[in-house]
N, C-alpha and C positions, 0 to 999 in steps of 0.2 A: 981141893974138892974130894970129899970122901966117897968111897964106893960102898955099895950095898954088899954086906957080907953074909947075908942070909939070916935066917931066923935063929936067934940065940947068940948071934955074934956080939961081941962087945963093941961099944961105940959111945960117942958122946952126944950131947944135944945138938951140936952143929951137924953131925952126920945124920942124925934123925931128921932134922929139918930138910936136909938135902934130899933125903929119900922121899920125904913127903912131896916136895916140889916135883921130883921126877915122876912120882906116881900121878900127881895132878896133871903134869904135862902130858903123860901118856893118855890119861883119861880125856883131856882136852883134844889131843890129837885124834883119838878115836871118835870123839864127838864131831870134830871137824870133818873127819873122813866120812862119817855117816851123813853129816849135812851135805858134804860135797857129793856123796853118792845120790842123796835125795835131790840135790840141785841138778845133778847130771840127768837123773831120771825125769825130773820136771822139765829140764831143757829138752830132753829127747821127746817127751810128750808134746811140748810146745812146738818143737820142730815138726813133729808128725801132724799136729793140728795146723801148723802153718802150711805144710805141704798140702793137707786136705783143703785148707782154705784157698790155697793157690790153685789147686785143681778145680775147686768149685768156682773160683773166680774165672778161670779159663773157660769152664763150661758156660758160666753166665755170659761171658763175653761172646762166646760162640753163638749162644742163644740170642743175645742182643743183636749180633750181626745178622742172624737169620731173621729176627723180627724187623730189623731195619730194612733188610732186603724185601721182606714181605710187605712192609709198610710202603716201600717204594713201588713195588708192583701194584699194591692196592691203590696207591695214589694215581698210577698210570691208568688202572682200570676205571677208577672213579672219574678221571678226566675223559676217558673214552665214553663212559656211560653218560656223562654230562653233555658231551658233544652229540651223541646219538639222541639224547632227550631233547636237545635244542633243535635237531633236524626234525624229530617227530613232532615237536611243537609247531615248527614252521609248516610242515606238511598238513597237520591237522587244521591250522589256521587257513591254509590255502583251500583245503577240502570244504571247510565250512563256508568260506567266501564263495566258492563255486556253487555250493548248494543254496546259499542265501541269494545268489543271483538268479537262481532258477525257480525257487519257491519263495514268494514274497510274503507269505503269511496272510493274515486276515486284514481286509481293508473294506471301507464302506463304499468305495467307487473304483472304477477302472484307473489304475496308476499309469502315468506316462513315463516314469523312470523307475529303475530298480531301487533297492534299499540303500545303495551307495550313491544314488544320484546319477548313475550311468544309464546309457541307452538300454532299453529292454531287449532281452534275448528271445529269439523265436523259439517257441515251446515253453516259455516261462509260465508258471502257474500262480494263482492266488485264490483265496477264498473270499467271495463277495458276501460280506456279512449282512448286506442290505436285502439281497435276493436269496440268500442261503444257497449259493451255488458255487461250485468250483469252476474257475474259468481258465482258458488257455489262450496265450497270445500267438497269433498266426503270422506275426511280422508286420501286421497292419492294424488289426482290431482284436478285441477280446471276445471270445465266444464261450458260452456256458457249456459245461460238460455234464451229461446226465449220470447220475450215480445209481441208476435202476438195475434191475436184474439182467438186463440185456447186455451187460458188460461195458456200459458207458457209451458215450457218443454225443453228438449234437442233439439238443432237445428239439430242434426243428431245422429243416434244410435252410430256412431263411437266415439262420444264424451264421451260415457260411456264405459270404458274398462272392467267393471264387471257388465253387465246388468242382471237384474233379473226381471221376470214377477211377477206381483202381482195378476194375475188372468189368465183366459183363453185368449189366443191370437186369436182374431177375424180378419181374413184377409179381411172381408167385401166384399167378391167377387173379391178381387184383387189377383194378383200373386206375387211370391217372386222371384226376379231376382238374381240368384246366380253369375251372371257375364257371364257365358257361357250357363248354363242350367237354365231353368225357372220352378219353382215348381207351379203346378196348382192344383186345386181341383180334376180334373179328374185323374191326375197322382197319387195323394195320394190315391184315390179310387182304382186304379189299384194295387198300392203297397199293400194295405190292402187285396185285393183279392189274390194276389200272396203269401202274408204272410200266408193266411189261408190254403195254400197247404202243409205247413209243411216245414221241413228243406230241402232246395234245394240242399245242399251239399250231403246229403245222398239219394236224390231221383234219382240221376243219370242223371240230365238234362244236355244237351249239353251247354258247356260254350264257345265253339268256333267250327268252321267248315271250312274246306278247300275243294273246289271242285277239285277232282282228274281226273274226266272223261272229257277231253278236245276234245273228239271225234277223238283222234289220234289212238284209238283202236276200234275194231269192237263193235257195239252196237246191242244188241238183241232188235229190235223194238217191237217184240211181247210182251215184258214185259212192254212196255210203253203204258199206256192207251190212247185210241184214243182221249179222251177229252184233253189230254195234248199236242197233236199234232194239231195245228191249220193250216188252209189252208195257211195263210200268212207265217207260218214257213216253208212250202214246196215251195211255189211259189217265195219267196224272192230270191231263188237261181236259178230260171229258166233261167234267161238271161245268167248266167255263165255256163250253161250246154251245151255240144255239143256231139252228138253221131256219131261216125264214123263207116264205114262198118266192120272194123275189130273187133269192139267191140260187134258186133252182129253175132255170129257164124252161125246161121241158117237164115241169111238175104236172101240167095238165095232161100231157101225153101219157104220162105214167098212170094218172088217175082214170082216164077214159079207156085206156087199152084193156082188152080182155085179159083176164088172169085165170089161170087154172089152179084151183086149190082143192086138194083132196080128190082129184079126179073129175071135178066139175068145172064148167066154164061159167064165168060170171061177167 
C-alpha cells in the first residue's frame, strides 16, 4: 500500500489510485458522520416529540379519568333526578285524583258516585249545567250554592233539609212569615210576658167563651154599669119603638090631671 507523500512527491499510478480511494473514504466518512449527526438530531427531536406525546397522553388519560368520574357522578345524579321525578309524578297523580274526587266537573244532573265510580265525599262539588248552578253534596243530598255578591250560600233555606245555626239568629228588624201568621218582635215580647205569668194550664185562664145572653130573657140593667150603656146603644132602636094607649095603663090619669105650664094651670 502506498502512502501519500504530499504534493509534488513522486509516485506511480497505483499510488495515485490509493490516494484517491483514501480521499473518497474520508469524504464518505464525513458524509456518514454528518448523516449520523442528522439522524441523532432527528432521533433527539423524535424522542422529545415522543416525550411530549407521552405527556399529552398522560394528560389526556387524566382528563379521561376525570371525565369518567364526572360521567359516573352525572349518572348517579340523573338516577336521583329520575327517582325524584317519579315521586313527583306519583304525588301529582294523587293530588289530581284527590281534586277530581272533590270537584266532579260539569254534569246535567245530580251524580250518585264520583268520577272514579266511588262513593261521593261530603263537601264534593259539581256544576249543574241544566240549572247553571254550582252544587255541594252535604252527605245526603245536593244543594245549590249561590254565586251572588253576598258571598255565596244556599239560594233558599228549603234547599237545606237539615239546617243548623252556627250562632245567634238575628232577624235584623225583619219579620218571619209563617205562611198564615207572621212572627214579629212585638209578639215575641208579648209571649215572653205571658210566659212569665206561669203555667197557664193550672192558672184557670179561659181558653174559650160562648155568649149565652142574647136578650131573649130579662136583663137586670141595674147590674150593668152606666159606663157600659152608651147613648147610641139606646137611641139606635128609637125609630123601631112605638107606644100605644093600651101599653100605658094610667094614660087617662095623665091626660085628666091638671098640669102647670108656663106658670098657668090647665
